[in-house]
C-alpha positions as CSV (number, residue, x, y, z in Angstrom):
1,M,6.2,55.0,0.9
2,S,4.6,53.8,-2.7
3,I,1.7,55.8,-3.9
4,I,-0.1,52.3,-3.4
5,E,0.7,52.3,0.0
6,T,0.0,55.8,0.6
7,L,-3.8,55.2,-0.9
8,L,-3.9,52.0,1.6
9,E,-2.9,54.2,4.2
10,D,-5.4,56.9,3.8
11,A,-7.9,54.1,3.2
12,N,-7.2,52.8,6.4
13,V,-6.7,49.2,4.5
14,D,-3.6,47.2,5.5
15,A,-1.2,46.0,2.3
16,D,-1.0,42.5,3.6
17,D,-4.4,42.0,3.9
18,V,-5.1,42.9,0.2
19,I,-2.3,40.5,-1.1
20,D,-3.6,37.7,1.1
21,Q,-7.2,38.5,-0.2
22,A,-5.8,38.9,-4.2
23,D,-3.7,35.2,-3.3
24,R,-7.0,33.5,-2.1
25,N,-8.9,34.8,-5.0
26,R,-6.5,33.1,-7.4
27,A,-6.2,30.1,-5.8
28,N,-10.2,29.9,-5.7
29,Q,-10.3,30.9,-9.7
30,T,-7.7,28.1,-10.0
31,V,-9.7,25.3,-7.8
32,S,-12.9,26.5,-9.9
33,R,-11.0,25.8,-13.0
34,D,-9.9,22.4,-11.6
35,H,-13.5,21.4,-10.8
36,E,-14.5,22.5,-13.9
37,I,-11.9,20.1,-16.1
38,D,-12.6,17.3,-13.6
39,D,-16.4,17.9,-14.2
40,E,-15.9,17.9,-18.0
41,V,-13.7,14.6,-17.6
42,H,-16.2,12.8,-15.2
43,R,-19.5,14.3,-15.7
44,P,-22.5,12.6,-14.6
45,G,-24.7,11.2,-17.8
46,P,-26.7,8.2,-19.1
47,Q,-24.6,4.6,-18.1
48,P,-25.0,1.6,-19.9
49,E,-27.1,-1.4,-18.8
50,P,-25.2,-4.5,-18.3
51,G,-24.4,-6.1,-21.6
52,Q,-24.8,-2.8,-23.5
53,V,-22.9,-0.5,-25.4
54,L,-23.7,3.3,-24.8
55,N,-22.5,6.2,-27.3
56,Q,-21.9,8.7,-24.6
57,D,-22.0,11.2,-27.7
58,T,-25.4,10.2,-29.0
59,E,-26.9,8.3,-26.2
60,Q,-27.8,5.2,-28.1
61,S,-27.5,1.9,-27.4
62,F,-25.9,-1.4,-29.0
63,E,-25.9,-5.0,-28.1
64,S,-22.3,-5.4,-29.0
65,I,-18.8,-3.7,-29.1
66,S,-18.2,-4.3,-33.1
67,T,-21.6,-2.7,-33.9
68,A,-20.9,0.5,-31.4
69,I,-17.9,1.0,-33.1
70,R,-19.1,0.4,-36.9
71,E,-22.0,2.9,-35.9
72,A,-19.6,5.4,-34.1
73,E,-17.9,8.7,-35.4
74,E,-14.3,9.8,-35.0
75,N,-13.6,11.3,-31.5
76,Q,-16.6,9.5,-29.9
77,T,-16.8,8.0,-26.7
78,L,-18.4,4.4,-26.1
79,L,-19.4,3.2,-22.5
80,V,-19.3,-0.4,-22.4
81,G,-21.3,-1.9,-19.5
82,T,-20.8,-4.7,-17.1
83,G,-21.1,-8.4,-18.5
84,T,-19.1,-10.7,-20.8
85,Y,-18.7,-9.8,-24.3
86,G,-17.6,-13.0,-26.8
87,E,-16.0,-10.6,-29.7
88,S,-13.0,-10.1,-31.7
89,V,-13.0,-6.2,-32.3
90,T,-11.5,-4.1,-34.7
91,I,-10.9,-0.2,-34.2
92,N,-10.5,1.7,-37.4
93,K,-11.4,5.1,-36.0
94,S,-10.0,7.4,-33.5
95,I,-12.5,6.7,-30.8
96,T,-12.4,5.8,-26.7
97,V,-13.8,2.7,-25.4
98,R,-14.3,2.5,-21.7
99,G,-15.4,-0.6,-19.7
100,N,-17.9,0.4,-16.6
101,N,-16.5,-1.8,-13.6
102,K,-14.2,-4.0,-16.0
103,P,-16.4,-5.8,-18.4
104,V,-14.6,-9.1,-19.6
105,L,-14.0,-9.9,-23.3
106,D,-13.8,-13.7,-23.3
107,G,-12.2,-15.4,-26.5
108,E,-13.8,-18.7,-25.7
109,N,-16.3,-18.6,-28.5
110,A,-15.1,-15.4,-30.0
111,G,-13.7,-17.2,-33.4
112,N,-10.8,-15.0,-34.0
113,G,-7.2,-14.8,-32.4
114,I,-7.0,-11.4,-31.2
115,A,-9.8,-9.6,-28.5
116,I,-9.1,-5.8,-29.7
117,D,-7.2,-4.7,-32.7
118,V,-6.2,-1.2,-33.1
119,Q,-5.9,0.3,-36.9
120,A,-6.5,3.8,-36.2
121,D,-4.3,6.7,-34.6
122,N,-5.3,7.9,-31.0
123,V,-7.7,5.1,-30.0
124,V,-7.8,5.1,-26.2
125,I,-9.0,1.6,-24.3
126,R,-9.5,1.5,-20.5
127,N,-10.7,-0.4,-18.1
128,F,-11.2,-4.2,-19.5
129,E,-10.7,-7.9,-18.8
130,I,-9.4,-10.0,-21.5
131,E,-8.8,-13.8,-21.1
132,N,-9.1,-17.0,-23.2
133,Y,-8.1,-15.8,-26.5
134,D,-6.4,-18.4,-29.0
135,Q,-3.8,-15.3,-29.7
136,F,-3.4,-12.4,-27.8
137,G,-5.3,-9.8,-25.8
138,I,-4.4,-6.5,-27.8
139,R,-2.6,-5.5,-31.4
140,V,-1.8,-1.9,-31.9
141,V,-0.1,-0.7,-35.1
142,S,-1.1,3.0,-35.3
143,D,0.3,5.9,-33.5
144,G,-1.0,7.7,-30.2
145,A,-2.8,4.8,-28.9
146,I,-3.6,4.8,-24.9
147,L,-4.1,1.5,-23.0
148,E,-5.2,2.0,-19.3
149,D,-6.4,-0.1,-16.3
150,L,-6.6,-3.5,-18.0
151,L,-6.3,-7.3,-16.8
152,I,-5.0,-9.4,-19.5
153,E,-4.6,-13.2,-18.8
154,N,-4.7,-17.0,-19.8
155,N,-4.4,-15.9,-23.6
156,D,-2.6,-18.6,-25.6
157,G,-0.2,-16.5,-27.4
158,G,0.5,-16.0,-31.0
159,F,1.9,-13.7,-34.2
160,G,-1.3,-12.1,-35.4
161,V,-4.1,-13.4,-37.6
162,D,-2.9,-11.4,-40.4
163,E,-0.5,-9.1,-41.3
164,P,1.2,-7.1,-40.0
165,S,2.3,-10.0,-38.4
166,F,5.0,-10.2,-35.0
167,D,7.9,-11.7,-35.4
168,F,7.5,-13.2,-31.5
169,Q,4.6,-14.4,-29.8
170,V,2.6,-12.4,-28.2
171,G,0.3,-12.9,-25.3
172,A,-1.3,-9.8,-24.1
173,I,-0.3,-6.7,-25.8
174,G,1.6,-6.2,-29.2
175,L,3.0,-3.2,-30.4
176,K,3.8,-2.9,-34.0
177,D,5.8,0.0,-35.5
178,V,4.2,2.6,-33.5
179,E,4.8,6.0,-32.3
180,D,3.5,8.2,-28.8
181,V,1.9,5.3,-27.3
182,E,0.9,5.1,-23.4
183,I,0.8,1.7,-21.6
184,S,-0.3,2.1,-17.7
185,D,-1.6,0.0,-15.0
186,I,-1.7,-3.4,-17.0
187,V,-1.8,-6.9,-15.1
188,A,-0.8,-9.4,-17.6
189,S,-0.3,-13.0,-16.1
190,N,-0.5,-16.7,-17.6
191,N,-0.3,-15.8,-21.0
192,G,1.7,-17.5,-23.6
193,G,4.7,-15.8,-25.3
194,N,5.6,-12.7,-24.3
195,A,2.8,-10.7,-22.1
196,I,3.8,-7.3,-23.7
197,Q,5.9,-7.3,-26.9
198,I,7.3,-4.2,-28.6
199,E,8.6,-4.6,-32.2
200,G,9.3,-1.0,-33.3
201,S,8.7,1.7,-31.1
202,N,9.5,5.3,-30.4
203,N,8.3,7.7,-27.3
204,A,6.5,4.9,-26.2
205,H,5.5,5.1,-22.0
206,L,5.3,2.1,-20.1
207,E,4.0,2.4,-16.1
208,G,2.3,0.7,-13.7
209,I,2.9,-2.8,-15.5
210,T,2.6,-6.2,-13.9
211,A,3.5,-9.0,-16.1
212,S,4.4,-12.4,-14.2
213,N,3.9,-16.2,-14.9
214,N,3.9,-15.7,-18.7
215,Q,5.5,-18.3,-21.2
216,F,8.7,-16.2,-22.3
217,N,9.2,-12.3,-21.4
218,G,7.0,-10.3,-19.1
219,V,7.8,-7.3,-21.2
220,G,10.4,-7.5,-24.3
221,G,10.8,-6.9,-27.9
222,F,13.3,-4.8,-29.9
223,T,13.9,-1.5,-31.3
224,L,12.8,0.6,-28.4
225,N,13.5,4.1,-28.9
226,N,13.3,7.3,-26.5
227,S,10.9,5.4,-24.4
228,T,10.5,5.2,-20.8
229,L,9.6,2.0,-18.7
230,T,8.5,2.8,-14.9
231,G,7.3,0.8,-12.3
232,I,7.2,-2.5,-14.0
233,T,7.0,-5.8,-12.1
234,A,8.2,-8.7,-14.0
235,N,8.2,-11.9,-12.0
236,N,8.3,-15.9,-12.7
237,N,8.5,-15.7,-16.2
238,G,9.8,-18.3,-18.5
239,F,12.5,-16.5,-19.9
240,I,13.2,-12.8,-19.2
241,G,11.4,-10.4,-17.3
242,V,12.0,-7.3,-19.2
243,G,13.9,-7.8,-22.1
244,F,14.9,-5.9,-25.1
245,D,17.0,-6.3,-28.5
246,G,17.9,-2.8,-29.6
247,A,17.4,-0.2,-27.2
248,F,18.7,3.4,-27.4
249,D,17.9,6.7,-25.4
250,T,15.4,4.8,-23.1
251,T,14.8,5.1,-19.4
252,F,14.0,1.6,-17.1
253,E,13.2,3.0,-14.1
254,A,11.6,1.4,-10.9
255,I,12.0,-2.4,-12.5
256,T,11.4,-5.2,-10.2
257,A,12.0,-8.5,-11.6
258,E,12.3,-11.8,-9.4
259,G,12.5,-15.7,-10.0
260,N,12.8,-15.3,-13.9
261,A,14.2,-18.3,-15.7
262,D,17.1,-16.2,-17.4
263,R,17.7,-12.6,-16.8
264,G,15.6,-9.9,-14.8
265,L,16.2,-7.1,-17.2
266,G,18.0,-7.8,-20.3
267,V,19.2,-5.4,-23.2
268,A,21.4,-6.8,-26.1
269,F,22.0,-6.2,-29.6
270,A,23.2,-3.0,-30.7
271,S,21.8,-0.7,-27.9
272,S,23.1,2.5,-26.5
273,D,22.9,5.9,-24.0
274,N,20.3,4.0,-22.2
275,T,19.7,4.9,-18.3
276,V,18.8,2.1,-16.1
277,T,17.7,3.4,-12.6
278,D,16.3,1.7,-9.0
279,V,15.9,-1.6,-10.4
280,T,15.7,-4.8,-8.2
281,V,16.6,-8.1,-9.4
282,R,16.4,-11.1,-7.2
283,D,17.0,-15.0,-7.8
284,N,17.0,-15.0,-11.7
285,G,18.7,-17.2,-13.8
286,F,17.8,-20.6,-12.3
287,D,17.0,-22.1,-15.6
288,S,19.1,-21.1,-18.1
289,D,21.6,-22.6,-20.5
290,F,23.3,-19.0,-21.1
291,A,26.2,-18.8,-19.0
292,P,26.2,-15.1,-18.0
293,S,22.5,-15.4,-17.0
294,S,22.0,-12.5,-14.6
295,G,19.7,-10.3,-12.6
296,I,20.8,-7.3,-14.9
297,G,22.6,-8.4,-18.8
298,L,23.5,-5.5,-21.0
299,D,25.6,-6.9,-24.1
300,P,26.8,-4.9,-25.7
301,A,26.7,-1.7,-22.9
302,D,27.7,1.4,-24.9
303,G,26.8,4.7,-22.8
304,F,24.8,3.1,-20.0
305,D,24.0,4.9,-17.1
306,I,23.1,2.7,-14.1
307,S,22.7,3.5,-10.5
308,G,20.4,2.4,-7.8
309,V,20.4,-1.3,-7.9
310,T,19.9,-4.1,-5.6
311,A,20.9,-7.4,-7.4
312,E,20.8,-10.5,-5.0
313,G,20.7,-14.1,-5.3
314,N,21.3,-14.7,-8.9
315,A,21.9,-18.0,-10.5
316,S,25.3,-16.7,-12.3
317,A,26.0,-12.6,-12.3
318,G,24.3,-9.7,-10.5
319,V,25.0,-7.1,-13.3
320,F,26.7,-8.2,-16.5
321,L,28.1,-5.6,-19.1
322,D,29.8,-6.6,-21.8
323,Q,31.3,-4.8,-25.0
324,G,31.0,-0.8,-25.0
325,T,32.4,2.2,-24.0
326,G,31.1,5.1,-21.7
327,N,29.6,3.2,-19.1
328,E,29.0,4.4,-15.8
329,L,27.6,2.2,-12.5
330,E,26.8,3.6,-9.4
331,D,25.2,3.0,-6.1
332,I,25.0,-0.8,-6.9
333,Q,24.3,-3.5,-4.3
334,A,25.2,-7.0,-5.3
335,T,24.9,-9.7,-2.7
336,N,25.0,-13.4,-2.8
337,N,25.0,-14.1,-6.2
338,D,26.4,-17.2,-7.2
339,I,29.3,-16.7,-9.4
340,V,30.0,-12.9,-9.6
341,G,28.5,-9.5,-8.3
342,I,29.3,-7.4,-11.1
343,S,30.9,-9.0,-14.2
344,L,32.6,-6.6,-17.1
345,G,34.2,-7.3,-20.2
346,F,33.5,-11.2,-20.1
347,F,33.5,-11.7,-23.7
348,D,34.9,-8.3,-25.6
349,P,36.6,-5.3,-24.2
350,L,34.5,-2.7,-22.0
351,D,34.9,0.6,-20.8
352,A,33.4,1.5,-17.6
353,T,33.6,3.6,-14.1
354,V,32.6,1.8,-11.3
355,T,31.5,4.0,-8.1
356,D,30.0,3.3,-4.6
357,V,28.8,-0.3,-5.2
358,E,28.7,-2.7,-2.4
359,L,29.9,-6.4,-3.2
360,E,29.1,-8.9,-0.6
361,G,28.6,-12.7,-0.1
362,N,29.4,-13.5,-3.8
363,G,31.2,-16.0,-5.6
364,V,33.5,-13.5,-6.9
365,G,33.0,-9.6,-5.9
366,I,34.0,-8.2,-9.4
367,E,35.6,-9.7,-12.5
368,I,37.1,-7.8,-15.6
369,F,38.2,-9.3,-18.4
370,S,39.1,-8.8,-22.5
371,E,41.4,-5.9,-22.4
372,S,38.9,-3.5,-20.8
373,T,39.5,-0.5,-18.9
374,V,37.9,-0.4,-16.0
375,T,38.3,2.1,-12.9
376,V,36.5,0.7,-9.4
377,E,36.5,3.4,-7.1
378,E,34.9,4.1,-3.4
379,S,33.1,0.7,-3.1
380,F,33.0,-1.8,-0.3
381,I,34.0,-5.5,-1.5
382,R,34.4,-8.0,1.4
383,D,33.2,-11.6,2.1
384,N,33.4,-12.6,-1.3
385,S,34.9,-16.0,-2.0
386,T,37.3,-13.9,-4.3
387,G,37.1,-10.3,-3.8
388,V,38.2,-9.3,-7.2
389,E,39.2,-11.2,-10.7
390,V,41.2,-9.4,-13.2
391,G,42.2,-11.0,-16.1
392,E,45.0,-10.4,-18.6
393,N,45.6,-7.5,-20.7
394,V,43.2,-5.5,-18.8
395,N,43.9,-1.5,-19.3
396,G,44.4,1.4,-17.2
397,D,44.1,1.7,-13.3
398,V,41.5,-0.9,-13.0
399,L,41.2,-0.4,-9.1
400,D,41.8,2.7,-7.0
401,A,42.7,0.7,-4.0
402,T,42.9,3.9,-1.6
403,G,39.1,4.6,-2.4
404,N,38.0,0.9,-1.8
405,W,37.3,-0.8,1.4
406,W,38.1,-4.2,1.4
407,G,36.7,-5.9,4.7
408,A,38.6,-7.7,7.2
């Protein structure tokens, strides 16, 4: 018996009771700290009147967002009251601008093409509706921005009213050469151009985005590095649901892309070492002149890790990979795609391992071309017009027949 246990016994106290009470004390301290943090973030205080902008730190009120920004100091918070604001706003200091009950920035009479132009690091924008601008909703050209809980719709789309301009039209949000940006809980619909356009970004995090019925891509751009896109819904866009030219060490996760004119998810042009997981692509490619238009189109595909994919009813290929090495495909269901379930190496050689896929009801279950080296194992292939199509000069043990199930 330890000294502590002896003392507790002499005092007629149960050691387990002491331990239980200590655990409860620690839990209560944790809850208390959590309440302090929560109160700090959501503490009650003066709220803005409708049509007014309140500086939460100085408790001064203003009649326009632009004036409130001009008078604000670094790291202060502006609360924007309910109502409609016909402004084009430039944020050139590190502040938070938060709407109460989603005030509306309406560009109908704003006289400028962009609703909010972010030109300072570490700007936070939350809880707004943005509509009817003759270019787009938000431009970000600085680092550390947080954009959250925004409805952006019915903007015409444009390249930007001054430098730095964009290489492709933006409809809702444009990011240009930025780092450490977080974008979440966004609805972007019926905009011209790409709803969300990213042109050069490192360590971006996009989560909870719905981008549908936009003129071109739902979410798109080029040169995306070390980033994460998760919880993205991109349906019924005029070109690609989610599409990037150049993505590196980036994760595409929990993405749904349906009814887009070309691809559901497309990554092209010198992309490598990306992860694609938990993706559903359905009924894409109905209006494309690009032959391999598909649910997922990756070209070149170099070092892609692809898993948990459902590809159904796409006009060409369910999953299309071309030109690259070190690719792994696992746990894919490709059904009822018009031309092929999975297409590998259509134009240029591809190295890939395919495991645990279900290919059913497609024109061709899986096709492999162009001196590719591909292994298909432990897969379920049945009721396709053609189960497997292998071109000439394909390398290696392309199919492990003992591990695949071919149906009746």
